LOKE-514494 format. One record per residue (C-alpha): residue in one letter; z, y, x. Coordinates in steps of 0.25 Angstrom, whole numbers, plus 5000, padded with zeros to 4 digits. Example, Ala and Ser with C-alpha at 12.3 -4.5 7.8 and 13.67 -1.06 7.14 Angstrom:
2
<pt res="A" up="5031" north="4982" east="5049"/>
<pt res="S" up="5029" north="4996" east="5055"/>
***
This chain:
102
<pt res="X" up="5254" north="4655" east="5613"/>
<pt res="X" up="5268" north="4656" east="5618"/>
<pt res="X" up="5277" north="4652" east="5606"/>
<pt res="X" up="5289" north="4658" east="5612"/>
<pt res="X" up="5283" north="4672" east="5610"/>
<pt res="X" up="5285" north="4678" east="5596"/>
<pt res="X" up="5276" north="4689" east="5593"/>
<pt res="X" up="5282" north="4702" east="5587"/>
<pt res="X" up="5273" north="4710" east="5578"/>
<pt res="X" up="5283" north="4717" east="5570"/>
<pt res="X" up="5297" north="4722" east="5575"/>
<pt res="X" up="5307" north="4732" east="5570"/>
<pt res="X" up="5302" north="4744" east="5579"/>
<pt res="X" up="5287" north="4740" east="5579"/>
<pt res="X" up="5288" north="4738" east="5594"/>
<pt res="X" up="5276" north="4728" east="5593"/>
<pt res="X" up="5268" north="4738" east="5587"/>
<pt res="X" up="5272" north="4749" east="5596"/>
<pt res="X" up="5269" north="4740" east="5608"/>
<pt res="X" up="5255" north="4739" east="5603"/>
<pt res="X" up="5253" north="4754" east="5603"/>
<pt res="X" up="5256" north="4753" east="5618"/>
<pt res="X" up="5246" north="4742" east="5620"/>
<pt res="X" up="5239" north="4735" east="5609"/>
<pt res="X" up="5240" north="4722" east="5617"/>
<pt res="X" up="5255" north="4722" east="5617"/>
<pt res="X" up="5261" north="4711" east="5609"/>
<pt res="X" up="5276" north="4709" east="5607"/>
<pt res="X" up="5283" north="4696" east="5607"/>
<pt res="X" up="5297" north="4690" east="5607"/>
<pt res="X" up="5298" north="4679" east="5618"/>
<pt res="X" up="5307" north="4668" east="5613"/>
<pt res="X" up="5309" north="4662" east="5626"/>
<pt res="X" up="5313" north="4674" east="5634"/>
<pt res="X" up="5320" north="4681" east="5622"/>
<pt res="X" up="5313" north="4694" east="5624"/>
<pt res="X" up="5301" north="4703" east="5619"/>
<pt res="X" up="5288" north="4703" east="5626"/>
<pt res="X" up="5276" north="4711" east="5626"/>
<pt res="X" up="5262" north="4704" east="5628"/>
<pt res="X" up="5248" north="4710" east="5630"/>
<pt res="X" up="5237" north="4700" east="5628"/>
<pt res="X" up="5247" north="4688" east="5630"/>
<pt res="X" up="5253" north="4693" east="5643"/>
<pt res="X" up="5267" north="4697" east="5644"/>
<pt res="X" up="5268" north="4712" east="5647"/>
<pt res="X" up="5283" north="4715" east="5645"/>
<pt res="X" up="5295" north="4707" east="5643"/>
<pt res="X" up="5303" north="4717" east="5635"/>
<pt res="X" up="5317" north="4718" east="5641"/>
<pt res="X" up="5324" north="4723" east="5628"/>
<pt res="X" up="5331" north="4713" east="5618"/>
<pt res="X" up="5324" north="4721" east="5606"/>
<pt res="X" up="5312" north="4728" east="5603"/>
<pt res="X" up="5313" north="4743" east="5602"/>
<pt res="X" up="5307" north="4756" east="5609"/>
<pt res="X" up="5311" north="4751" east="5623"/>
<pt res="X" up="5300" north="4740" east="5621"/>
<pt res="X" up="5290" north="4750" east="5618"/>
<pt res="X" up="5294" north="4759" east="5629"/>
<pt res="X" up="5294" north="4748" east="5639"/>
<pt res="X" up="5280" north="4744" east="5635"/>
<pt res="X" up="5275" north="4758" east="5637"/>
<pt res="X" up="5282" north="4760" east="5651"/>
<pt res="X" up="5277" north="4747" east="5656"/>
<pt res="X" up="5262" north="4749" east="5653"/>
<pt res="X" up="5252" north="4749" east="5664"/>
<pt res="X" up="5249" north="4763" east="5663"/>
<pt res="X" up="5264" north="4767" east="5666"/>
<pt res="X" up="5265" north="4757" east="5678"/>
<pt res="X" up="5264" north="4768" east="5689"/>
<pt res="X" up="5275" north="4776" east="5682"/>
<pt res="X" up="5284" north="4764" east="5679"/>
<pt res="X" up="5282" north="4759" east="5694"/>
<pt res="X" up="5286" north="4773" east="5699"/>
<pt res="X" up="5298" north="4773" east="5690"/>
<pt res="X" up="5302" north="4759" east="5695"/>
<pt res="X" up="5300" north="4764" east="5710"/>
<pt res="X" up="5308" north="4776" east="5707"/>
<pt res="X" up="5320" north="4768" east="5701"/>
<pt res="X" up="5319" north="4758" east="5713"/>
<pt res="X" up="5320" north="4770" east="5723"/>
<pt res="X" up="5332" north="4776" east="5716"/>
<pt res="X" up="5339" north="4762" east="5716"/>
<pt res="X" up="5335" north="4760" east="5731"/>
<pt res="X" up="5341" north="4774" east="5735"/>
<pt res="X" up="5354" north="4771" east="5726"/>
<pt res="X" up="5355" north="4757" east="5733"/>
<pt res="X" up="5354" north="4763" east="5747"/>
<pt res="X" up="5364" north="4774" east="5744"/>
<pt res="X" up="5374" north="4763" east="5739"/>
<pt res="X" up="5372" north="4755" east="5752"/>
<pt res="X" up="5374" north="4767" east="5761"/>
<pt res="X" up="5386" north="4771" east="5753"/>
<pt res="X" up="5392" north="4757" east="5755"/>
<pt res="X" up="5389" north="4757" east="5770"/>
<pt res="X" up="5395" north="4770" east="5772"/>
<pt res="X" up="5407" north="4766" east="5764"/>
<pt res="X" up="5409" north="4753" east="5772"/>
<pt res="X" up="5407" north="4761" east="5785"/>
<pt res="X" up="5419" north="4770" east="5781"/>
<pt res="X" up="5428" north="4758" east="5780"/>
***
């Protein structure tokens, strides 16, 4: 067993219990080495929680990243990447035009 992982069964907002409602295999741990919360299923890391405390964001993240939601999540990422790409192109064109006017 990984001694640097501390299992969390009880927490202030019952996040560990709420994660079990999403997937009964989910187990919540505090990683002492990485100083972060982690969610495991059957001993395999599923999510490294990017928040410094346990709250509703953790539950929301666990729901959003479920395999059933992969298609929607990928579409959202692709849409955001396309938006950023268009914005970057517009900025480059604007800079080129500004230099050409000088």
